[in-house]
PyMOL Python script that loads the backbone (N, CA, C, O; Angstrom):
from pymol import cmd

cmd.read_pdbstr("""\
ATOM      1  N   MET A   1     -60.456-111.439   1.427  1.00  0.00           N
ATOM      2  CA  MET A   1     -60.604-112.711   0.751  1.00  0.00           C
ATOM      3  C   MET A   1     -60.074-113.830   1.636  1.00  0.00           C
ATOM      4  O   MET A   1     -59.017-113.690   2.253  1.00  0.00           O
ATOM      5  N   SER A   2     -60.799-114.933   1.699  1.00  0.00           N
ATOM      6  CA  SER A   2     -60.468-116.047   2.562  1.00  0.00           C
ATOM      7  C   SER A   2     -59.328-116.898   2.004  1.00  0.00           C
ATOM      8  O   SER A   2     -59.237-117.129   0.798  1.00  0.00           O
ATOM      9  N   ASN A   3     -58.464-117.357   2.907  1.00  0.00           N
ATOM     10  CA  ASN A   3     -57.402-118.285   2.537  1.00  0.00           C
ATOM     11  C   ASN A   3     -57.794-119.728   2.779  1.00  0.00           C
ATOM     12  O   ASN A   3     -57.044-120.637   2.422  1.00  0.00           O
ATOM     13  N   VAL A   4     -58.962-119.961   3.381  1.00  0.00           N
ATOM     14  CA  VAL A   4     -59.397-121.315   3.702  1.00  0.00           C
ATOM     15  C   VAL A   4     -60.094-121.928   2.499  1.00  0.00           C
ATOM     16  O   VAL A   4     -61.050-121.363   1.968  1.00  0.00           O
ATOM     17  N   ILE A   5     -59.614-123.078   2.077  1.00  0.00           N
ATOM     18  CA  ILE A   5     -60.262-123.823   1.002  1.00  0.00           C
ATOM     19  C   ILE A   5     -61.084-124.926   1.657  1.00  0.00           C
ATOM     20  O   ILE A   5     -60.509-125.833   2.257  1.00  0.00           O
ATOM     21  N   PRO A   6     -62.407-124.877   1.562  1.00  0.00           N
ATOM     22  CA  PRO A   6     -63.223-125.911   2.189  1.00  0.00           C
ATOM     23  C   PRO A   6     -62.827-127.290   1.664  1.00  0.00           C
ATOM     24  O   PRO A   6     -62.630-127.479   0.464  1.00  0.00           O
ATOM     25  N   LEU A   7     -62.716-128.242   2.579  1.00  0.00           N
ATOM     26  CA  LEU A   7     -62.312-129.585   2.187  1.00  0.00           C
ATOM     27  C   LEU A   7     -63.308-130.212   1.223  1.00  0.00           C
ATOM     28  O   LEU A   7     -62.923-131.001   0.361  1.00  0.00           O
ATOM     29  N   ARG A   8     -64.569-129.873   1.361  1.00  0.00           N
ATOM     30  CA  ARG A   8     -65.560-130.447   0.449  1.00  0.00           C
ATOM     31  C   ARG A   8     -65.283-130.035  -0.984  1.00  0.00           C
ATOM     32  O   ARG A   8     -65.414-130.852  -1.896  1.00  0.00           O
ATOM     33  N   LYS A   9     -64.902-128.785  -1.202  1.00  0.00           N
ATOM     34  CA  LYS A   9     -64.604-128.323  -2.551  1.00  0.00           C
ATOM     35  C   LYS A   9     -63.274-128.890  -3.029  1.00  0.00           C
ATOM     36  O   LYS A   9     -63.132-129.269  -4.191  1.00  0.00           O
ATOM     37  N   LEU A  10     -62.313-128.944  -2.131  1.00  0.00           N
ATOM     38  CA  LEU A  10     -60.989-129.430  -2.472  1.00  0.00           C
ATOM     39  C   LEU A  10     -61.014-130.900  -2.886  1.00  0.00           C
ATOM     40  O   LEU A  10     -60.333-131.296  -3.832  1.00  0.00           O
ATOM     41  N   GLU A  11     -61.793-131.698  -2.180  1.00  0.00           N
ATOM     42  CA  GLU A  11     -61.799-133.135  -2.429  1.00  0.00           C
ATOM     43  C   GLU A  11     -63.154-133.655  -2.915  1.00  0.00           C
ATOM     44  O   GLU A  11     -63.368-134.866  -2.946  1.00  0.00           O
ATOM     45  N   SER A  12     -64.058-132.774  -3.290  1.00  0.00           N
ATOM     46  CA  SER A  12     -65.383-133.165  -3.767  1.00  0.00           C
ATOM     47  C   SER A  12     -66.047-134.159  -2.823  1.00  0.00           C
ATOM     48  O   SER A  12     -66.436-135.252  -3.234  1.00  0.00           O
ATOM     49  N   ARG A  13     -66.172-133.780  -1.572  1.00  0.00           N
ATOM     50  CA  ARG A  13     -66.729-134.674  -0.555  1.00  0.00           C
ATOM     51  C   ARG A  13     -68.189-134.330  -0.245  1.00  0.00           C
ATOM     52  O   ARG A  13     -68.579-134.315   0.922  1.00  0.00           O
ATOM     53  N   ARG A  14     -68.968-134.066  -1.231  1.00  0.00           N
ATOM     54  CA  ARG A  14     -70.374-133.719  -0.987  1.00  0.00           C
ATOM     55  C   ARG A  14     -71.094-134.856  -0.272  1.00  0.00           C
ATOM     56  O   ARG A  14     -70.890-136.034  -0.567  1.00  0.00           O
ATOM     57  N   GLY A  15     -71.936-134.470   0.671  1.00  0.00           N
ATOM     58  CA  GLY A  15     -72.694-135.452   1.422  1.00  0.00           C
ATOM     59  C   GLY A  15     -71.961-135.975   2.648  1.00  0.00           C
ATOM     60  O   GLY A  15     -72.544-136.731   3.425  1.00  0.00           O
ATOM     61  N   HIS A  16     -70.717-135.603   2.846  1.00  0.00           N
ATOM     62  CA  HIS A  16     -69.960-136.036   4.011  1.00  0.00           C
ATOM     63  C   HIS A  16     -70.075-134.992   5.105  1.00  0.00           C
ATOM     64  O   HIS A  16     -70.139-133.794   4.830  1.00  0.00           O
ATOM     65  N   ARG A  17     -70.100-135.451   6.340  1.00  0.00           N
ATOM     66  CA  ARG A  17     -70.188-134.543   7.479  1.00  0.00           C
ATOM     67  C   ARG A  17     -68.810-134.323   8.078  1.00  0.00           C
ATOM     68  O   ARG A  17     -68.020-135.259   8.197  1.00  0.00           O
ATOM     69  N   CYS A  18     -68.528-133.099   8.451  1.00  0.00           N
ATOM     70  CA  CYS A  18     -67.257-132.741   9.077  1.00  0.00           C
ATOM     71  C   CYS A  18     -67.509-132.429  10.550  1.00  0.00           C
ATOM     72  O   CYS A  18     -68.461-131.726  10.890  1.00  0.00           O
ATOM     73  N   TYR A  19     -66.658-132.954  11.409  1.00  0.00           N
ATOM     74  CA  TYR A  19     -66.808-132.780  12.850  1.00  0.00           C
ATOM     75  C   TYR A  19     -65.603-132.071  13.443  1.00  0.00           C
ATOM     76  O   TYR A  19     -64.475-132.255  12.985  1.00  0.00           O
ATOM     77  N   VAL A  20     -65.848-131.258  14.468  1.00  0.00           N
ATOM     78  CA  VAL A  20     -64.796-130.605  15.232  1.00  0.00           C
ATOM     79  C   VAL A  20     -65.025-130.919  16.700  1.00  0.00           C
ATOM     80  O   VAL A  20     -66.132-130.787  17.224  1.00  0.00           O
ATOM     81  N   LEU A  21     -63.948-131.336  17.346  1.00  0.00           N
ATOM     82  CA  LEU A  21     -63.958-131.610  18.771  1.00  0.00           C
ATOM     83  C   LEU A  21     -62.890-130.704  19.382  1.00  0.00           C
ATOM     84  O   LEU A  21     -61.695-130.969  19.247  1.00  0.00           O
ATOM     85  N   VAL A  22     -63.316-129.644  20.048  1.00  0.00           N
ATOM     86  CA  VAL A  22     -62.381-128.676  20.623  1.00  0.00           C
ATOM     87  C   VAL A  22     -61.753-129.289  21.867  1.00  0.00           C
ATOM     88  O   VAL A  22     -62.446-129.702  22.797  1.00  0.00           O
ATOM     89  N   ARG A  23     -60.419-129.338  21.861  1.00  0.00           N
ATOM     90  CA  ARG A  23     -59.663-129.890  22.994  1.00  0.00           C
ATOM     91  C   ARG A  23     -59.266-128.801  23.979  1.00  0.00           C
ATOM     92  O   ARG A  23     -59.347-128.991  25.192  1.00  0.00           O
ATOM     93  N   GLU A  24     -58.832-127.645  23.444  1.00  0.00           N
ATOM     94  CA  GLU A  24     -58.419-126.560  24.332  1.00  0.00           C
ATOM     95  C   GLU A  24     -58.467-125.228  23.606  1.00  0.00           C
ATOM     96  O   GLU A  24     -58.062-125.118  22.449  1.00  0.00           O
ATOM     97  N   GLU A  25     -58.966-124.223  24.301  1.00  0.00           N
ATOM     98  CA  GLU A  25     -58.892-122.844  23.817  1.00  0.00           C
ATOM     99  C   GLU A  25     -57.821-122.179  24.668  1.00  0.00           C
ATOM    100  O   GLU A  25     -58.052-121.831  25.826  1.00  0.00           O
ATOM    101  N   ARG A  26     -56.655-122.010  24.078  1.00  0.00           N
ATOM    102  CA  ARG A  26     -55.476-121.573  24.817  1.00  0.00           C
ATOM    103  C   ARG A  26     -55.469-120.069  25.092  1.00  0.00           C
ATOM    104  O   ARG A  26     -56.104-119.292  24.379  1.00  0.00           O
ATOM    105  N   ALA A  27     -54.750-119.681  26.123  1.00  0.00           N
ATOM    106  CA  ALA A  27     -54.650-118.272  26.512  1.00  0.00           C
ATOM    107  C   ALA A  27     -53.940-117.429  25.450  1.00  0.00           C
ATOM    108  O   ALA A  27     -54.133-116.215  25.387  1.00  0.00           O
ATOM    109  N   ASP A  28     -53.114-118.079  24.612  1.00  0.00           N
ATOM    110  CA  ASP A  28     -52.397-117.331  23.574  1.00  0.00           C
ATOM    111  C   ASP A  28     -53.229-117.128  22.302  1.00  0.00           C
ATOM    112  O   ASP A  28     -52.718-116.639  21.294  1.00  0.00           O
ATOM    113  N   GLY A  29     -54.522-117.508  22.354  1.00  0.00           N
ATOM    114  CA  GLY A  29     -55.420-117.255  21.234  1.00  0.00           C
ATOM    115  C   GLY A  29     -55.537-118.396  20.247  1.00  0.00           C
ATOM    116  O   GLY A  29     -56.253-118.275  19.253  1.00  0.00           O
ATOM    117  N   PHE A  30     -54.851-119.506  20.493  1.00  0.00           N
ATOM    118  CA  PHE A  30     -54.939-120.663  19.611  1.00  0.00           C
ATOM    119  C   PHE A  30     -55.986-121.648  20.102  1.00  0.00           C
ATOM    120  O   PHE A  30     -56.260-121.744  21.298  1.00  0.00           O
ATOM    121  N   VAL A  31     -56.568-122.380  19.153  1.00  0.00           N
ATOM    122  CA  VAL A  31     -57.554-123.412  19.464  1.00  0.00           C
ATOM    123  C   VAL A  31     -56.968-124.752  19.040  1.00  0.00           C
ATOM    124  O   VAL A  31     -56.597-124.930  17.880  1.00  0.00           O
ATOM    125  N   GLU A  32     -56.884-125.690  19.968  1.00  0.00           N
ATOM    126  CA  GLU A  32     -56.461-127.051  19.670  1.00  0.00           C
ATOM    127  C   GLU A  32     -57.730-127.875  19.479  1.00  0.00           C
ATOM    128  O   GLU A  32     -58.638-127.832  20.309  1.00  0.00           O
ATOM    129  N   PHE A  33     -57.785-128.628  18.377  1.00  0.00           N
ATOM    130  CA  PHE A  33     -59.007-129.372  18.095  1.00  0.00           C
ATOM    131  C   PHE A  33     -58.727-130.600  17.234  1.00  0.00           C
ATOM    132  O   PHE A  33     -57.688-130.707  16.583  1.00  0.00           O
ATOM    133  N   ASP A  34     -59.684-131.516  17.252  1.00  0.00           N
ATOM    134  CA  ASP A  34     -59.658-132.686  16.384  1.00  0.00           C
ATOM    135  C   ASP A  34     -60.638-132.411  15.251  1.00  0.00           C
ATOM    136  O   ASP A  34     -61.736-131.902  15.478  1.00  0.00           O
ATOM    137  N   PHE A  35     -60.235-132.751  14.036  1.00  0.00           N
ATOM    138  CA  PHE A  35     -61.099-132.579  12.864  1.00  0.00           C
ATOM    139  C   PHE A  35     -61.284-133.926  12.196  1.00  0.00           C
ATOM    140  O   PHE A  35     -60.318-134.657  11.978  1.00  0.00           O
ATOM    141  N   SER A  36     -62.520-134.253  11.873  1.00  0.00           N
ATOM    142  CA  SER A  36     -62.790-135.535  11.213  1.00  0.00           C
ATOM    143  C   SER A  36     -63.865-135.383  10.151  1.00  0.00           C
ATOM    144  O   SER A  36     -64.677-134.459  10.176  1.00  0.00           O
ATOM    145  N   ILE A  37     -63.839-136.310   9.234  1.00  0.00           N
ATOM    146  CA  ILE A  37     -64.835-136.376   8.175  1.00  0.00           C
ATOM    147  C   ILE A  37     -65.574-137.692   8.335  1.00  0.00           C
ATOM    148  O   ILE A  37     -64.973-138.764   8.265  1.00  0.00           O
ATOM    149  N   ASP A  38     -66.870-137.607   8.550  1.00  0.00           N
ATOM    150  CA  ASP A  38     -67.795-138.734   8.696  1.00  0.00           C
ATOM    151  C   ASP A  38     -67.709-139.484  10.018  1.00  0.00           C
ATOM    152  O   ASP A  38     -68.747-139.916  10.520  1.00  0.00           O
ATOM    153  N   ASP A  39     -66.534-139.664  10.609  1.00  0.00           N
ATOM    154  CA  ASP A  39     -66.399-140.467  11.816  1.00  0.00           C
ATOM    155  C   ASP A  39     -65.624-139.697  12.879  1.00  0.00           C
ATOM    156  O   ASP A  39     -64.406-139.560  12.763  1.00  0.00           O
ATOM    157  N   PRO A  40     -66.295-139.190  13.914  1.00  0.00           N
ATOM    158  CA  PRO A  40     -65.598-138.405  14.939  1.00  0.00           C
ATOM    159  C   PRO A  40     -64.528-139.191  15.692  1.00  0.00           C
ATOM    160  O   PRO A  40     -63.676-138.596  16.351  1.00  0.00           O
ATOM    161  N   ASP A  41     -64.561-140.531  15.601  1.00  0.00           N
ATOM    162  CA  ASP A  41     -63.556-141.347  16.276  1.00  0.00           C
ATOM    163  C   ASP A  41     -62.215-141.349  15.544  1.00  0.00           C
ATOM    164  O   ASP A  41     -61.192-141.672  16.147  1.00  0.00           O
ATOM    165  N   LEU A  42     -62.200-141.001  14.281  1.00  0.00           N
ATOM    166  CA  LEU A  42     -60.979-140.984  13.481  1.00  0.00           C
ATOM    167  C   LEU A  42     -60.718-139.545  13.055  1.00  0.00           C
ATOM    168  O   LEU A  42     -61.404-139.015  12.181  1.00  0.00           O
ATOM    169  N   ALA A  43     -59.724-138.918  13.678  1.00  0.00           N
ATOM    170  CA  ALA A  43     -59.556-137.473  13.490  1.00  0.00           C
ATOM    171  C   ALA A  43     -58.090-137.078  13.378  1.00  0.00           C
ATOM    172  O   ALA A  43     -57.190-137.794  13.816  1.00  0.00           O
ATOM    173  N   ALA A  44     -57.888-135.917  12.777  1.00  0.00           N
ATOM    174  CA  ALA A  44     -56.574-135.276  12.744  1.00  0.00           C
ATOM    175  C   ALA A  44     -56.548-134.204  13.825  1.00  0.00           C
ATOM    176  O   ALA A  44     -57.516-133.463  13.997  1.00  0.00           O
ATOM    177  N   GLU A  45     -55.438-134.125  14.551  1.00  0.00           N
ATOM    178  CA  GLU A  45     -55.285-133.096  15.570  1.00  0.00           C
ATOM    179  C   GLU A  45     -54.724-131.849  14.909  1.00  0.00           C
ATOM    180  O   GLU A  45     -53.710-131.914  14.215  1.00  0.00           O
ATOM    181  N   LEU A  46     -55.382-130.707  15.122  1.00  0.00           N
ATOM    182  CA  LEU A  46     -54.977-129.456  14.498  1.00  0.00           C
ATOM    183  C   LEU A  46     -54.923-128.343  15.541  1.00  0.00           C
ATOM    184  O   LEU A  46     -55.492-128.464  16.625  1.00  0.00           O
ATOM    185  N   ILE A  47     -54.238-127.270  15.198  1.00  0.00           N
ATOM    186  CA  ILE A  47     -54.195-126.074  16.027  1.00  0.00           C
ATOM    187  C   ILE A  47     -54.194-124.866  15.102  1.00  0.00           C
ATOM    188  O   ILE A  47     -53.464-124.834  14.111  1.00  0.00           O
ATOM    189  N   MET A  48     -55.020-123.866  15.432  1.00  0.00           N
ATOM    190  CA  MET A  48     -55.144-122.659  14.606  1.00  0.00           C
ATOM    191  C   MET A  48     -55.420-121.458  15.499  1.00  0.00           C
ATOM    192  O   MET A  48     -55.960-121.607  16.595  1.00  0.00           O
ATOM    193  N   PRO A  49     -55.052-120.271  15.034  1.00  0.00           N
ATOM    194  CA  PRO A  49     -55.497-119.067  15.743  1.00  0.00           C
ATOM    195  C   PRO A  49     -57.025-119.008  15.714  1.00  0.00           C
ATOM    196  O   PRO A  49     -57.644-119.530  14.787  1.00  0.00           O
ATOM    197  N   ARG A  50     -57.631-118.387  16.705  1.00  0.00           N
ATOM    198  CA  ARG A  50     -59.095-118.346  16.846  1.00  0.00           C
ATOM    199  C   ARG A  50     -59.785-117.911  15.552  1.00  0.00           C
ATOM    200  O   ARG A  50     -60.739-118.565  15.129  1.00  0.00           O
ATOM    201  N   ALA A  51     -59.340-116.840  14.917  1.00  0.00           N
ATOM    202  CA  ALA A  51     -60.001-116.331  13.707  1.00  0.00           C
ATOM    203  C   ALA A  51     -59.933-117.363  12.584  1.00  0.00           C
ATOM    204  O   ALA A  51     -60.920-117.568  11.877  1.00  0.00           O
ATOM    205  N   ALA A  52     -58.801-118.004  12.413  1.00  0.00           N
ATOM    206  CA  ALA A  52     -58.652-119.020  11.365  1.00  0.00           C
ATOM    207  C   ALA A  52     -59.520-120.233  11.678  1.00  0.00           C
ATOM    208  O   ALA A  52     -60.111-120.826  10.775  1.00  0.00           O
ATOM    209  N   PHE A  53     -59.599-120.601  12.950  1.00  0.00           N
ATOM    210  CA  PHE A  53     -60.451-121.719  13.369  1.00  0.00           C
ATOM    211  C   PHE A  53     -61.914-121.435  13.039  1.00  0.00           C
ATOM    212  O   PHE A  53     -62.606-122.286  12.481  1.00  0.00           O
ATOM    213  N   ASP A  54     -62.378-120.241  13.385  1.00  0.00           N
ATOM    214  CA  ASP A  54     -63.772-119.872  13.097  1.00  0.00           C
ATOM    215  C   ASP A  54     -64.052-119.918  11.596  1.00  0.00           C
ATOM    216  O   ASP A  54     -65.095-120.411  11.166  1.00  0.00           O
ATOM    217  N   GLU A  55     -63.123-119.406  10.813  1.00  0.00           N
ATOM    218  CA  GLU A  55     -63.273-119.410   9.356  1.00  0.00           C
ATOM    219  C   GLU A  55     -63.258-120.837   8.809  1.00  0.00           C
ATOM    220  O   GLU A  55     -64.044-121.176   7.924  1.00  0.00           O
ATOM    221  N   PHE A  56     -62.369-121.663   9.334  1.00  0.00           N
ATOM    222  CA  PHE A  56     -62.269-123.068   8.933  1.00  0.00           C
ATOM    223  C   PHE A  56     -63.588-123.791   9.213  1.00  0.00           C
ATOM    224  O   PHE A  56     -64.092-124.525   8.363  1.00  0.00           O
ATOM    225  N   CYS A  57     -64.139-123.580  10.400  1.00  0.00           N
ATOM    226  CA  CYS A  57     -65.407-124.227  10.779  1.00  0.00           C
ATOM    227  C   CYS A  57     -66.542-123.787   9.866  1.00  0.00           C
ATOM    228  O   CYS A  57     -67.346-124.612   9.434  1.00  0.00           O
ATOM    229  N   GLN A  58     -66.612-122.505   9.572  1.00  0.00           N
ATOM    230  CA  GLN A  58     -67.670-122.001   8.697  1.00  0.00           C
ATOM    231  C   GLN A  58     -67.506-122.525   7.276  1.00  0.00           C
ATOM    232  O   GLN A  58     -68.483-122.944   6.654  1.00  0.00           O
ATOM    233  N   ALA A  59     -66.294-122.507   6.763  1.00  0.00           N
ATOM    234  CA  ALA A  59     -66.046-122.947   5.389  1.00  0.00           C
ATOM    235  C   ALA A  59     -66.353-124.426   5.195  1.00  0.00           C
ATOM    236  O   ALA A  59     -66.746-124.843   4.106  1.00  0.00           O
ATOM    237  N   ASN A  60     -66.172-125.223   6.257  1.00  0.00           N
ATOM    238  CA  ASN A  60     -66.390-126.657   6.152  1.00  0.00           C
ATOM    239  C   ASN A  60     -67.709-127.106   6.765  1.00  0.00           C
ATOM    240  O   ASN A  60     -67.980-128.304   6.853  1.00  0.00           O
ATOM    241  N   ASP A  61     -68.532-126.147   7.191  1.00  0.00           N
ATOM    242  CA  ASP A  61     -69.856-126.441   7.738  1.00  0.00           C
ATOM    243  C   ASP A  61     -69.783-127.559   8.780  1.00  0.00           C
ATOM    244  O   ASP A  61     -70.497-128.558   8.686  1.00  0.00           O
ATOM    245  N   VAL A  62     -68.909-127.376   9.774  1.00  0.00           N
ATOM    246  CA  VAL A  62     -68.642-128.438  10.736  1.00  0.00           C
ATOM    247  C   VAL A  62     -69.762-128.607  11.743  1.00  0.00           C
ATOM    248  O   VAL A  62     -70.553-127.698  11.992  1.00  0.00           O
ATOM    249  N   ILE A  63     -69.802-129.778  12.301  1.00  0.00           N
ATOM    250  CA  ILE A  63     -70.674-130.110  13.427  1.00  0.00           C
ATOM    251  C   ILE A  63     -69.763-130.160  14.642  1.00  0.00           C
ATOM    252  O   ILE A  63     -68.800-130.926  14.662  1.00  0.00           O
ATOM    253  N   ARG A  64     -70.053-129.358  15.647  1.00  0.00           N
ATOM    254  CA  ARG A  64     -69.234-129.362  16.861  1.00  0.00           C
ATOM    255  C   ARG A  64     -69.740-130.429  17.807  1.00  0.00           C
ATOM    256  O   ARG A  64     -70.930-130.494  18.116  1.00  0.00           O
ATOM    257  N   CYS A  65     -68.822-131.265  18.262  1.00  0.00           N
ATOM    258  CA  CYS A  65     -69.181-132.327  19.194  1.00  0.00           C
ATOM    259  C   CYS A  65     -69.597-131.728  20.531  1.00  0.00           C
ATOM    260  O   CYS A  65     -69.006-130.753  20.996  1.00  0.00           O
ATOM    261  N   THR A  66     -70.610-132.314  21.138  1.00  0.00           N
ATOM    262  CA  THR A  66     -71.083-131.885  22.450  1.00  0.00           C
ATOM    263  C   THR A  66     -70.140-132.428  23.525  1.00  0.00           C
ATOM    264  O   THR A  66     -69.368-133.348  23.255  1.00  0.00           O
ATOM    265  N   PRO A  67     -70.192-131.873  24.735  1.00  0.00           N
ATOM    266  CA  PRO A  67     -69.368-132.428  25.825  1.00  0.00           C
ATOM    267  C   PRO A  67     -69.644-133.916  26.060  1.00  0.00           C
ATOM    268  O   PRO A  67     -68.726-134.669  26.385  1.00  0.00           O
ATOM    269  N   GLU A  68     -70.883-134.338  25.900  1.00  0.00           N
ATOM    270  CA  GLU A  68     -71.219-135.753  26.073  1.00  0.00           C
ATOM    271  C   GLU A  68     -70.567-136.611  24.987  1.00  0.00           C
ATOM    272  O   GLU A  68     -70.072-137.700  25.274  1.00  0.00           O
ATOM    273  N   GLN A  69     -70.564-136.130  23.749  1.00  0.00           N
ATOM    274  CA  GLN A  69     -69.921-136.862  22.666  1.00  0.00           C
ATOM    275  C   GLN A  69     -68.410-136.930  22.883  1.00  0.00           C
ATOM    276  O   GLN A  69     -67.795-137.969  22.641  1.00  0.00           O
ATOM    277  N   ILE A  70     -67.813-135.828  23.338  1.00  0.00           N
ATOM    278  CA  ILE A  70     -66.379-135.801  23.606  1.00  0.00           C
ATOM    279  C   ILE A  70     -66.034-136.832  24.680  1.00  0.00           C
ATOM    280  O   ILE A  70     -65.065-137.578  24.541  1.00  0.00           O
ATOM    281  N   GLU A  71     -66.825-136.871  25.742  1.00  0.00           N
ATOM    282  CA  GLU A  71     -66.588-137.830  26.820  1.00  0.00           C
ATOM    283  C   GLU A  71     -66.702-139.263  26.310  1.00  0.00           C
ATOM    284  O   GLU A  71     -65.882-140.110  26.666  1.00  0.00           O
ATOM    285  N   ALA A  72     -67.701-139.545  25.485  1.00  0.00           N
ATOM    286  CA  ALA A  72     -67.880-140.900  24.946  1.00  0.00           C
ATOM    287  C   ALA A  72     -66.717-141.292  24.029  1.00  0.00           C
ATOM    288  O   ALA A  72     -66.236-142.423  24.089  1.00  0.00           O
ATOM    289  N   ILE A  73     -66.271-140.375  23.193  1.00  0.00           N
ATOM    290  CA  ILE A  73     -65.141-140.644  22.287  1.00  0.00           C
ATOM    291  C   ILE A  73     -63.874-140.899  23.099  1.00  0.00           C
ATOM    292  O   ILE A  73     -63.146-141.854  22.826  1.00  0.00           O
ATOM    293  N   ASP A  74     -63.606-140.059  24.088  1.00  0.00           N
ATOM    294  CA  ASP A  74     -62.411-140.226  24.916  1.00  0.00           C
ATOM    295  C   ASP A  74     -62.462-141.528  25.709  1.00  0.00           C
ATOM    296  O   ASP A  74     -61.450-142.214  25.847  1.00  0.00           O
ATOM    297  N   HIS A  75     -63.620-141.860  26.220  1.00  0.00           N
ATOM    298  CA  HIS A  75     -63.787-143.101  26.981  1.00  0.00           C
ATOM    299  C   HIS A  75     -63.550-144.314  26.090  1.00  0.00           C
ATOM    300  O   HIS A  75     -62.906-145.278  26.506  1.00  0.00           O
ATOM    301  N   ASP A  76     -64.064-144.269  24.879  1.00  0.00           N
ATOM    302  CA  ASP A  76     -63.886-145.375  23.947  1.00  0.00           C
ATOM    303  C   ASP A  76     -62.419-145.536  23.540  1.00  0.00           C
ATOM    304  O   ASP A  76     -61.950-146.658  23.347  1.00  0.00           O
ATOM    305  N   LYS A  77     -61.699-144.429  23.411  1.00  0.00           N
ATOM    306  CA  LYS A  77     -60.280-144.491  23.031  1.00  0.00           C
ATOM    307  C   LYS A  77     -59.434-145.168  24.109  1.00  0.00           C
ATOM    308  O   LYS A  77     -58.369-145.710  23.816  1.00  0.00           O
ATOM    309  N   GLN A  78     -59.909-145.135  25.355  1.00  0.00           N
ATOM    310  CA  GLN A  78     -59.152-145.750  26.443  1.00  0.00           C
ATOM    311  C   GLN A  78     -58.923-147.247  26.203  1.00  0.00           C
ATOM    312  O   GLN A  78     -57.852-147.761  26.524  1.00  0.00           O
ATOM    313  N   LYS A  79     -59.897-147.939  25.654  1.00  0.00           N
ATOM    314  CA  LYS A  79     -59.725-149.382  25.434  1.00  0.00           C
ATOM    315  C   LYS A  79     -58.651-149.653  24.386  1.00  0.00           C
ATOM    316  O   LYS A  79     -58.000-150.697  24.435  1.00  0.00           O
ATOM    317  N   TRP A  80     -58.455-148.750  23.453  1.00  0.00           N
ATOM    318  CA  TRP A  80     -57.421-148.929  22.435  1.00  0.00           C
ATOM    319  C   TRP A  80     -56.047-148.564  22.974  1.00  0.00           C
ATOM    320  O   TRP A  80     -55.048-149.170  22.587  1.00  0.00           O
ATOM    321  N   ARG A  81     -55.989-147.599  23.844  1.00  0.00           N
ATOM    322  CA  ARG A  81     -54.697-147.168  24.402  1.00  0.00           C
ATOM    323  C   ARG A  81     -54.235-148.044  25.551  1.00  0.00           C
ATOM    324  O   ARG A  81     -53.054-148.376  25.652  1.00  0.00           O
ATOM    325  N   PHE A  82     -55.177-148.421  26.424  1.00  0.00           N
ATOM    326  CA  PHE A  82     -54.798-149.086  27.665  1.00  0.00           C
ATOM    327  C   PHE A  82     -55.492-150.428  27.884  1.00  0.00           C
ATOM    328  O   PHE A  82     -55.314-151.044  28.934  1.00  0.00           O
ATOM    329  N   GLY A  83     -56.277-150.891  26.916  1.00  0.00           N
ATOM    330  CA  GLY A  83     -56.948-152.180  27.043  1.00  0.00           C
ATOM    331  C   GLY A  83     -58.115-152.172  28.010  1.00  0.00           C
ATOM    332  O   GLY A  83     -58.547-153.226  28.477  1.00  0.00           O
ATOM    333  N   LYS A  84     -58.627-150.985  28.312  1.00  0.00           N
ATOM    334  CA  LYS A  84     -59.770-150.886  29.211  1.00  0.00           C
ATOM    335  C   LYS A  84     -61.045-150.793  28.405  1.00  0.00           C
ATOM    336  O   LYS A  84     -61.053-150.183  27.336  1.00  0.00           O
ATOM    337  N   PRO A  85     -62.122-151.383  28.891  1.00  0.00           N
ATOM    338  CA  PRO A  85     -63.380-151.294  28.127  1.00  0.00           C
ATOM    339  C   PRO A  85     -63.881-149.870  28.053  1.00  0.00           C
ATOM    340  O   PRO A  85     -63.676-149.067  28.963  1.00  0.00           O
ATOM    341  N   GLY A  86     -64.545-149.575  26.943  1.00  0.00           N
ATOM    342  CA  GLY A  86     -65.093-148.240  26.750  1.00  0.00           C
ATOM    343  C   GLY A  86     -66.518-148.316  26.268  1.00  0.00           C
ATOM    344  O   GLY A  86     -67.199-149.322  26.473  1.00  0.00           O
ATOM    345  N   VAL A  87     -66.964-147.282  25.643  1.00  0.00           N
ATOM    346  CA  VAL A  87     -68.315-147.190  25.117  1.00  0.00           C
ATOM    347  C   VAL A  87     -68.425-148.119  23.907  1.00  0.00           C
ATOM    348  O   VAL A  87     -67.538-148.110  23.053  1.00  0.00           O
ATOM    349  N   THR A  88     -69.470-148.905  23.816  1.00  0.00           N
ATOM    350  CA  THR A  88     -69.623-149.848  22.716  1.00  0.00           C
ATOM    351  C   THR A  88     -70.628-149.391  21.680  1.00  0.00           C
ATOM    352  O   THR A  88     -70.758-150.015  20.627  1.00  0.00           O
ATOM    353  N   GLU A  89     -71.332-148.323  21.959  1.00  0.00           N
ATOM    354  CA  GLU A  89     -72.339-147.859  21.008  1.00  0.00           C
ATOM    355  C   GLU A  89     -71.885-146.608  20.314  1.00  0.00           C
ATOM    356  O   GLU A  89     -72.608-146.071  19.475  1.00  0.00           O
TER     357      GLU A  89
END
""", "prot")
cmd.dss("prot")
cmd.show_as("cartoon", "prot")
cmd.util.cbc("prot")
cmd.orient("prot")
């Protein structure tokens, strides 16, 4: 039996998209990732063992960000952190 409660069921978020941006798959079996609802630019940083991460992604029907999307998000964050221009679209 699963211990993961899908966020959509927990908070009745039907119609919202959930995104995962994997930051690192560590040698100790943990996955560091950003999780967001509707806006990949606004995310919570999380870490889970691989099996729990896979279950979490399935339970929340996540969309995994592509390497190009990750690069665009990181580039855009630079202007907020360091005042440098980033992606505008």
